[in-house]
N, CA, C, O and CB atoms as a CASP TS submission, in Angstrom:
PFRMAT TS
TARGET T0000
AUTHOR 0000-0000-0000
METHOD Language model
MODEL 1
PARENT N/A
ATOM      1  N   MET     1       7.875  12.084 -35.309  1.00  0.00           N
ATOM      2  CA  MET     1       8.674  13.278 -35.109  1.00  0.00           C
ATOM      3  C   MET     1      10.147  12.888 -35.261  1.00  0.00           C
ATOM      4  O   MET     1      10.610  11.916 -34.664  1.00  0.00           O
ATOM      5  CB  MET     1       8.393  13.923 -33.706  1.00  0.00           C
ATOM      6  N   SER     2      10.857  13.649 -36.056  1.00  0.00           N
ATOM      7  CA  SER     2      12.278  13.375 -36.270  1.00  0.00           C
ATOM      8  C   SER     2      13.100  13.921 -35.105  1.00  0.00           C
ATOM      9  O   SER     2      12.602  14.693 -34.286  1.00  0.00           O
ATOM     10  CB  SER     2      12.759  13.990 -37.606  1.00  0.00           C
ATOM     11  N   ILE     3      14.344  13.516 -35.047  1.00  0.00           N
ATOM     12  CA  ILE     3      15.259  14.014 -34.018  1.00  0.00           C
ATOM     13  C   ILE     3      15.405  15.525 -34.133  1.00  0.00           C
ATOM     14  O   ILE     3      15.447  16.223 -33.120  1.00  0.00           O
ATOM     15  CB  ILE     3      16.640  13.331 -34.134  1.00  0.00           C
ATOM     16  N   GLN     4      15.482  16.032 -35.346  1.00  0.00           N
ATOM     17  CA  GLN     4      15.623  17.475 -35.543  1.00  0.00           C
ATOM     18  C   GLN     4      14.390  18.215 -35.040  1.00  0.00           C
ATOM     19  O   GLN     4      14.512  19.262 -34.405  1.00  0.00           O
ATOM     20  CB  GLN     4      15.861  17.795 -37.025  1.00  0.00           C
ATOM     21  N   GLU     5      13.207  17.682 -35.318  1.00  0.00           N
ATOM     22  CA  GLU     5      11.970  18.314 -34.840  1.00  0.00           C
ATOM     23  C   GLU     5      11.903  18.275 -33.320  1.00  0.00           C
ATOM     24  O   GLU     5      11.495  19.249 -32.688  1.00  0.00           O
ATOM     25  CB  GLU     5      10.733  17.619 -35.443  1.00  0.00           C
ATOM     26  N   LEU     6      12.299  17.162 -32.739  1.00  0.00           N
ATOM     27  CA  LEU     6      12.299  17.036 -31.286  1.00  0.00           C
ATOM     28  C   LEU     6      13.275  18.026 -30.656  1.00  0.00           C
ATOM     29  O   LEU     6      12.956  18.662 -29.651  1.00  0.00           O
ATOM     30  CB  LEU     6      12.655  15.602 -30.873  1.00  0.00           C
ATOM     31  N   ALA     7      14.457  18.155 -31.240  1.00  0.00           N
ATOM     32  CA  ALA     7      15.450  19.105 -30.734  1.00  0.00           C
ATOM     33  C   ALA     7      14.931  20.532 -30.833  1.00  0.00           C
ATOM     34  O   ALA     7      15.103  21.317 -29.900  1.00  0.00           O
ATOM     35  CB  ALA     7      16.770  18.968 -31.506  1.00  0.00           C
ATOM     36  N   GLN     8      14.304  20.877 -31.942  1.00  0.00           N
ATOM     37  CA  GLN     8      13.768  22.229 -32.109  1.00  0.00           C
ATOM     38  C   GLN     8      12.672  22.497 -31.088  1.00  0.00           C
ATOM     39  O   GLN     8      12.608  23.589 -30.524  1.00  0.00           O
ATOM     40  CB  GLN     8      13.227  22.427 -33.537  1.00  0.00           C
ATOM     41  N   ALA     9      11.817  21.527 -30.844  1.00  0.00           N
ATOM     42  CA  ALA     9      10.757  21.695 -29.847  1.00  0.00           C
ATOM     43  C   ALA     9      11.357  21.890 -28.461  1.00  0.00           C
ATOM     44  O   ALA     9      10.857  22.700 -27.679  1.00  0.00           O
ATOM     45  CB  ALA     9       9.808  20.480 -29.850  1.00  0.00           C
ATOM     46  N   ALA    10      12.418  21.160 -28.150  1.00  0.00           N
ATOM     47  CA  ALA    10      13.068  21.300 -26.845  1.00  0.00           C
ATOM     48  C   ALA    10      13.701  22.675 -26.695  1.00  0.00           C
ATOM     49  O   ALA    10      13.645  23.270 -25.619  1.00  0.00           O
ATOM     50  CB  ALA    10      14.128  20.210 -26.653  1.00  0.00           C
ATOM     51  N   ILE    11      14.298  23.182 -27.759  1.00  0.00           N
ATOM     52  CA  ILE    11      14.922  24.504 -27.730  1.00  0.00           C
ATOM     53  C   ILE    11      13.871  25.579 -27.479  1.00  0.00           C
ATOM     54  O   ILE    11      14.153  26.573 -26.811  1.00  0.00           O
ATOM     55  CB  ILE    11      15.670  24.784 -29.048  1.00  0.00           C
ATOM     56  N   GLU    12      12.676  25.393 -28.003  1.00  0.00           N
ATOM     57  CA  GLU    12      11.621  26.398 -27.893  1.00  0.00           C
ATOM     58  C   GLU    12      10.876  26.353 -26.561  1.00  0.00           C
ATOM     59  O   GLU    12      10.006  27.191 -26.321  1.00  0.00           O
ATOM     60  CB  GLU    12      10.642  26.221 -29.014  1.00  0.00           C
ATOM     61  N   LEU    13      11.195  25.400 -25.695  1.00  0.00           N
ATOM     62  CA  LEU    13      10.510  25.325 -24.411  1.00  0.00           C
ATOM     63  C   LEU    13      10.849  26.539 -23.558  1.00  0.00           C
ATOM     64  O   LEU    13      12.004  26.961 -23.483  1.00  0.00           O
ATOM     65  CB  LEU    13      10.883  24.030 -23.672  1.00  0.00           C
ATOM     66  N   GLY    14       9.827  27.093 -22.919  1.00  0.00           N
ATOM     67  CA  GLY    14      10.038  28.198 -22.005  1.00  0.00           C
ATOM     68  C   GLY    14      10.168  27.696 -20.576  1.00  0.00           C
ATOM     69  O   GLY    14      10.077  26.496 -20.319  1.00  0.00           O
ATOM     70  N   ALA    15      10.383  28.621 -19.652  1.00  0.00           N
ATOM     71  CA  ALA    15      10.550  28.261 -18.244  1.00  0.00           C
ATOM     72  C   ALA    15       9.296  27.584 -17.699  1.00  0.00           C
ATOM     73  O   ALA    15       9.395  26.634 -16.922  1.00  0.00           O
ATOM     74  CB  ALA    15      10.882  29.505 -17.409  1.00  0.00           C
ATOM     75  N   ASP    16       8.118  28.063 -18.097  1.00  0.00           N
ATOM     76  CA  ASP    16       6.872  27.452 -17.626  1.00  0.00           C
ATOM     77  C   ASP    16       6.733  26.025 -18.145  1.00  0.00           C
ATOM     78  O   ASP    16       6.303  25.130 -17.418  1.00  0.00           O
ATOM     79  CB  ASP    16       5.663  28.291 -18.064  1.00  0.00           C
ATOM     80  N   ASP    17       7.101  25.822 -19.405  1.00  0.00           N
ATOM     81  CA  ASP    17       7.045  24.481 -19.988  1.00  0.00           C
ATOM     82  C   ASP    17       7.990  23.536 -19.256  1.00  0.00           C
ATOM     83  O   ASP    17       7.632  22.404 -18.931  1.00  0.00           O
ATOM     84  CB  ASP    17       7.396  24.528 -21.484  1.00  0.00           C
ATOM     85  N   THR    18       9.194  24.018 -19.005  1.00  0.00           N
ATOM     86  CA  THR    18      10.197  23.196 -18.332  1.00  0.00           C
ATOM     87  C   THR    18       9.734  22.829 -16.929  1.00  0.00           C
ATOM     88  O   THR    18       9.895  21.684 -16.507  1.00  0.00           O
ATOM     89  CB  THR    18      11.546  23.928 -18.273  1.00  0.00           C
ATOM     90  N   ALA    19       9.166  23.778 -16.205  1.00  0.00           N
ATOM     91  CA  ALA    19       8.677  23.507 -14.854  1.00  0.00           C
ATOM     92  C   ALA    19       7.558  22.473 -14.884  1.00  0.00           C
ATOM     93  O   ALA    19       7.510  21.586 -14.032  1.00  0.00           O
ATOM     94  CB  ALA    19       8.185  24.801 -14.187  1.00  0.00           C
ATOM     95  N   ALA    20       6.667  22.580 -15.850  1.00  0.00           N
ATOM     96  CA  ALA    20       5.573  21.615 -15.968  1.00  0.00           C
ATOM     97  C   ALA    20       6.118  20.224 -16.275  1.00  0.00           C
ATOM     98  O   ALA    20       5.664  19.239 -15.693  1.00  0.00           O
ATOM     99  CB  ALA    20       4.580  22.053 -17.061  1.00  0.00           C
ATOM    100  N   LEU    21       7.083  20.135 -17.181  1.00  0.00           N
ATOM    101  CA  LEU    21       7.680  18.842 -17.503  1.00  0.00           C
ATOM    102  C   LEU    21       8.373  18.234 -16.291  1.00  0.00           C
ATOM    103  O   LEU    21       8.300  17.024 -16.075  1.00  0.00           O
ATOM    104  CB  LEU    21       8.674  18.988 -18.652  1.00  0.00           C
ATOM    105  N   GLU    22       9.040  19.061 -15.503  1.00  0.00           N
ATOM    106  CA  GLU    22       9.710  18.558 -14.302  1.00  0.00           C
ATOM    107  C   GLU    22       8.697  18.031 -13.293  1.00  0.00           C
ATOM    108  O   GLU    22       8.943  17.014 -12.644  1.00  0.00           O
ATOM    109  CB  GLU    22      10.565  19.659 -13.663  1.00  0.00           C
ATOM    110  N   ARG    23       7.558  18.711 -13.152  1.00  0.00           N
ATOM    111  CA  ARG    23       6.510  18.225 -12.233  1.00  0.00           C
ATOM    112  C   ARG    23       5.961  16.889 -12.709  1.00  0.00           C
ATOM    113  O   ARG    23       5.764  15.979 -11.903  1.00  0.00           O
ATOM    114  CB  ARG    23       5.360  19.256 -12.115  1.00  0.00           C
ATOM    115  N   PHE    24       5.714  16.761 -14.003  1.00  0.00           N
ATOM    116  CA  PHE    24       5.215  15.493 -14.542  1.00  0.00           C
ATOM    117  C   PHE    24       6.249  14.384 -14.392  1.00  0.00           C
ATOM    118  O   PHE    24       5.893  13.237 -14.121  1.00  0.00           O
ATOM    119  CB  PHE    24       4.832  15.653 -16.017  1.00  0.00           C
ATOM    120  N   ALA    25       7.521  14.717 -14.564  1.00  0.00           N
ATOM    121  CA  ALA    25       8.580  13.712 -14.426  1.00  0.00           C
ATOM    122  C   ALA    25       8.621  13.168 -13.003  1.00  0.00           C
ATOM    123  O   ALA    25       8.830  11.972 -12.801  1.00  0.00           O
ATOM    124  CB  ALA    25       9.950  14.311 -14.805  1.00  0.00           C
ATOM    125  N   VAL    26       8.422  14.034 -12.023  1.00  0.00           N
ATOM    126  CA  VAL    26       8.401  13.586 -10.627  1.00  0.00           C
ATOM    127  C   VAL    26       7.244  12.616 -10.411  1.00  0.00           C
ATOM    128  O   VAL    26       7.410  11.587  -9.756  1.00  0.00           O
ATOM    129  CB  VAL    26       8.281  14.796  -9.661  1.00  0.00           C
ATOM    130  N   LEU    27       6.076  12.939 -10.958  1.00  0.00           N
ATOM    131  CA  LEU    27       4.918  12.050 -10.822  1.00  0.00           C
ATOM    132  C   LEU    27       5.154  10.716 -11.523  1.00  0.00           C
ATOM    133  O   LEU    27       4.829   9.660 -10.980  1.00  0.00           O
ATOM    134  CB  LEU    27       3.665  12.720 -11.388  1.00  0.00           C
ATOM    135  N   GLU    28       5.714  10.763 -12.715  1.00  0.00           N
ATOM    136  CA  GLU    28       5.984   9.526 -13.452  1.00  0.00           C
ATOM    137  C   GLU    28       7.012   8.666 -12.730  1.00  0.00           C
ATOM    138  O   GLU    28       6.874   7.445 -12.668  1.00  0.00           O
ATOM    139  CB  GLU    28       6.471   9.845 -14.868  1.00  0.00           C
ATOM    140  N   ASP    29       8.042   9.305 -12.183  1.00  0.00           N
ATOM    141  CA  ASP    29       9.057   8.553 -11.438  1.00  0.00           C
ATOM    142  C   ASP    29       8.441   7.878 -10.221  1.00  0.00           C
ATOM    143  O   ASP    29       8.740   6.718  -9.936  1.00  0.00           O
ATOM    144  CB  ASP    29      10.206   9.478 -11.004  1.00  0.00           C
ATOM    145  N   ALA    30       7.583   8.595  -9.502  1.00  0.00           N
ATOM    146  CA  ALA    30       6.939   8.027  -8.317  1.00  0.00           C
ATOM    147  C   ALA    30       6.017   6.873  -8.702  1.00  0.00           C
ATOM    148  O   ALA    30       5.985   5.849  -8.019  1.00  0.00           O
ATOM    149  CB  ALA    30       6.147   9.111  -7.565  1.00  0.00           C
ATOM    150  N   ALA    31       5.275   7.032  -9.784  1.00  0.00           N
ATOM    151  CA  ALA    31       4.377   5.966 -10.232  1.00  0.00           C
ATOM    152  C   ALA    31       5.170   4.733 -10.643  1.00  0.00           C
ATOM    153  O   ALA    31       4.786   3.611 -10.313  1.00  0.00           O
ATOM    154  CB  ALA    31       3.505   6.450 -11.401  1.00  0.00           C
ATOM    155  N   PHE    32       6.274   4.931 -11.360  1.00  0.00           N
ATOM    156  CA  PHE    32       7.096   3.799 -11.786  1.00  0.00           C
ATOM    157  C   PHE    32       7.727   3.109 -10.582  1.00  0.00           C
ATOM    158  O   PHE    32       7.782   1.880 -10.525  1.00  0.00           O
ATOM    159  CB  PHE    32       8.188   4.263 -12.764  1.00  0.00           C
ATOM    160  N   GLU    33       8.201   3.895  -9.625  1.00  0.00           N
ATOM    161  CA  GLU    33       8.791   3.311  -8.417  1.00  0.00           C
ATOM    162  C   GLU    33       7.760   2.475  -7.664  1.00  0.00           C
ATOM    163  O   GLU    33       8.080   1.394  -7.168  1.00  0.00           O
ATOM    164  CB  GLU    33       9.352   4.415  -7.500  1.00  0.00           C
ATOM    165  N   GLY    34       6.530   2.968  -7.577  1.00  0.00           N
ATOM    166  CA  GLY    34       5.465   2.206  -6.935  1.00  0.00           C
ATOM    167  C   GLY    34       5.186   0.909  -7.668  1.00  0.00           C
ATOM    168  O   GLY    34       4.989  -0.133  -7.041  1.00  0.00           O
ATOM    169  N   TYR    35       5.168   0.966  -8.996  1.00  0.00           N
ATOM    170  CA  TYR    35       4.939  -0.234  -9.800  1.00  0.00           C
ATOM    171  C   TYR    35       6.046  -1.255  -9.566  1.00  0.00           C
ATOM    172  O   TYR    35       5.773  -2.441  -9.379  1.00  0.00           O
ATOM    173  CB  TYR    35       4.851   0.125 -11.294  1.00  0.00           C
ATOM    174  N   VAL    36       7.291  -0.797  -9.577  1.00  0.00           N
ATOM    175  CA  VAL    36       8.427  -1.703  -9.385  1.00  0.00           C
ATOM    176  C   VAL    36       8.368  -2.338  -8.002  1.00  0.00           C
ATOM    177  O   VAL    36       8.603  -3.538  -7.861  1.00  0.00           O
ATOM    178  CB  VAL    36       9.761  -0.953  -9.572  1.00  0.00           C
ATOM    179  N   ASN    37       8.061  -1.552  -6.991  1.00  0.00           N
ATOM    180  CA  ASN    37       7.967  -2.096  -5.633  1.00  0.00           C
ATOM    181  C   ASN    37       6.862  -3.138  -5.536  1.00  0.00           C
ATOM    182  O   ASN    37       7.057  -4.199  -4.944  1.00  0.00           O
ATOM    183  CB  ASN    37       7.718  -0.972  -4.621  1.00  0.00           C
ATOM    184  N   ASP    38       5.706  -2.841  -6.114  1.00  0.00           N
ATOM    185  CA  ASP    38       4.594  -3.799  -6.091  1.00  0.00           C
ATOM    186  C   ASP    38       4.954  -5.071  -6.843  1.00  0.00           C
ATOM    187  O   ASP    38       4.629  -6.173  -6.400  1.00  0.00           O
ATOM    188  CB  ASP    38       3.332  -3.173  -6.697  1.00  0.00           C
ATOM    189  N   TYR    39       5.622  -4.921  -7.977  1.00  0.00           N
ATOM    190  CA  TYR    39       6.024  -6.077  -8.784  1.00  0.00           C
ATOM    191  C   TYR    39       7.028  -6.938  -8.015  1.00  0.00           C
ATOM    192  O   TYR    39       6.920  -8.165  -7.998  1.00  0.00           O
ATOM    193  CB  TYR    39       6.634  -5.616 -10.132  1.00  0.00           C
ATOM    194  N   ALA    40       7.995  -6.291  -7.386  1.00  0.00           N
ATOM    195  CA  ALA    40       8.992  -7.035  -6.610  1.00  0.00           C
ATOM    196  C   ALA    40       8.335  -7.771  -5.451  1.00  0.00           C
ATOM    197  O   ALA    40       8.687  -8.915  -5.163  1.00  0.00           O
ATOM    198  CB  ALA    40      10.084  -6.089  -6.083  1.00  0.00           C
ATOM    199  N   GLN    41       7.390  -7.127  -4.789  1.00  0.00           N
ATOM    200  CA  GLN    41       6.680  -7.781  -3.688  1.00  0.00           C
ATOM    201  C   GLN    41       5.898  -8.983  -4.191  1.00  0.00           C
ATOM    202  O   GLN    41       5.890 -10.032  -3.547  1.00  0.00           O
ATOM    203  CB  GLN    41       5.738  -6.792  -2.990  1.00  0.00           C
ATOM    204  N   ALA    42       5.247  -8.839  -5.324  1.00  0.00           N
ATOM    205  CA  ALA    42       4.472  -9.951  -5.891  1.00  0.00           C
ATOM    206  C   ALA    42       5.390 -11.114  -6.243  1.00  0.00           C
ATOM    207  O   ALA    42       5.035 -12.272  -6.020  1.00  0.00           O
ATOM    208  CB  ALA    42       3.692  -9.491  -7.141  1.00  0.00           C
ATOM    209  N   LEU    43       6.556 -10.821  -6.787  1.00  0.00           N
ATOM    210  CA  LEU    43       7.501 -11.889  -7.114  1.00  0.00           C
ATOM    211  C   LEU    43       7.958 -12.625  -5.865  1.00  0.00           C
ATOM    212  O   LEU    43       8.065 -13.851  -5.866  1.00  0.00           O
ATOM    213  CB  LEU    43       8.708 -11.323  -7.855  1.00  0.00           C
ATOM    214  N   MET    44       8.223 -11.890  -4.812  1.00  0.00           N
ATOM    215  CA  MET    44       8.691 -12.511  -3.576  1.00  0.00           C
ATOM    216  C   MET    44       7.605 -13.401  -2.980  1.00  0.00           C
ATOM    217  O   MET    44       7.894 -14.489  -2.483  1.00  0.00           O
ATOM    218  CB  MET    44       9.118 -11.437  -2.561  1.00  0.00           C
ATOM    219  N   ILE    45       6.365 -12.941  -3.029  1.00  0.00           N
ATOM    220  CA  ILE    45       5.252 -13.737  -2.505  1.00  0.00           C
ATOM    221  C   ILE    45       5.093 -14.995  -3.344  1.00  0.00           C
ATOM    222  O   ILE    45       4.909 -16.084  -2.800  1.00  0.00           O
ATOM    223  CB  ILE    45       3.933 -12.916  -2.497  1.00  0.00           C
ATOM    224  N   CYS    46       5.161 -14.857  -4.655  1.00  0.00           N
ATOM    225  CA  CYS    46       4.989 -15.994  -5.549  1.00  0.00           C
ATOM    226  C   CYS    46       6.103 -17.017  -5.329  1.00  0.00           C
ATOM    227  O   CYS    46       5.846 -18.220  -5.301  1.00  0.00           O
ATOM    228  CB  CYS    46       4.966 -15.529  -7.016  1.00  0.00           C
ATOM    229  N   LYS    47       7.328 -16.545  -5.175  1.00  0.00           N
ATOM    230  CA  LYS    47       8.440 -17.464  -4.946  1.00  0.00           C
ATOM    231  C   LYS    47       8.270 -18.186  -3.618  1.00  0.00           C
ATOM    232  O   LYS    47       8.608 -19.364  -3.505  1.00  0.00           O
ATOM    233  CB  LYS    47       9.779 -16.712  -4.976  1.00  0.00           C
ATOM    234  N   SER    48       7.758 -17.501  -2.625  1.00  0.00           N
ATOM    235  CA  SER    48       7.547 -18.137  -1.327  1.00  0.00           C
ATOM    236  C   SER    48       6.491 -19.226  -1.421  1.00  0.00           C
ATOM    237  O   SER    48       6.641 -20.301  -0.839  1.00  0.00           O
ATOM    238  CB  SER    48       7.140 -17.100  -0.282  1.00  0.00           C
ATOM    239  N   CYS    49       5.429 -18.944  -2.153  1.00  0.00           N
ATOM    240  CA  CYS    49       4.326 -19.906  -2.251  1.00  0.00           C
ATOM    241  C   CYS    49       4.678 -21.100  -3.130  1.00  0.00           C
ATOM    242  O   CYS    49       4.331 -22.239  -2.819  1.00  0.00           O
ATOM    243  CB  CYS    49       3.084 -19.222  -2.797  1.00  0.00           C
ATOM    244  N   HIS    50       5.367 -20.825  -4.224  1.00  0.00           N
ATOM    245  CA  HIS    50       5.577 -21.854  -5.234  1.00  0.00           C
ATOM    246  C   HIS    50       6.992 -22.408  -5.252  1.00  0.00           C
ATOM    247  O   HIS    50       7.298 -23.308  -6.035  1.00  0.00           O
ATOM    248  CB  HIS    50       5.246 -21.310  -6.578  1.00  0.00           C
ATOM    249  N   GLY    51       7.847 -21.883  -4.403  1.00  0.00           N
ATOM    250  CA  GLY    51       9.208 -22.379  -4.334  1.00  0.00           C
ATOM    251  C   GLY    51      10.056 -22.079  -5.550  1.00  0.00           C
ATOM    252  O   GLY    51      11.106 -22.691  -5.740  1.00  0.00           O
ATOM    253  N   GLY    52       9.610 -21.133  -6.385  1.00  0.00           N
ATOM    254  CA  GLY    52      10.356 -20.813  -7.606  1.00  0.00           C
ATOM    255  C   GLY    52      11.377 -19.838  -7.346  1.00  0.00           C
ATOM    256  O   GLY    52      12.106 -19.448  -8.258  1.00  0.00           O
TER
END
């Protein structure tokens, strides 16, 4: 998809589409935050065990 096609698709979004995208964005943000927290915890545990 080109930038122009993406822009046109964004322009054509309705209120229902926008609300759905916002709900999905909240879920994706929460999932990513959980992943980052788990990854950071794993790094801290590994550094404690291995002295790295």
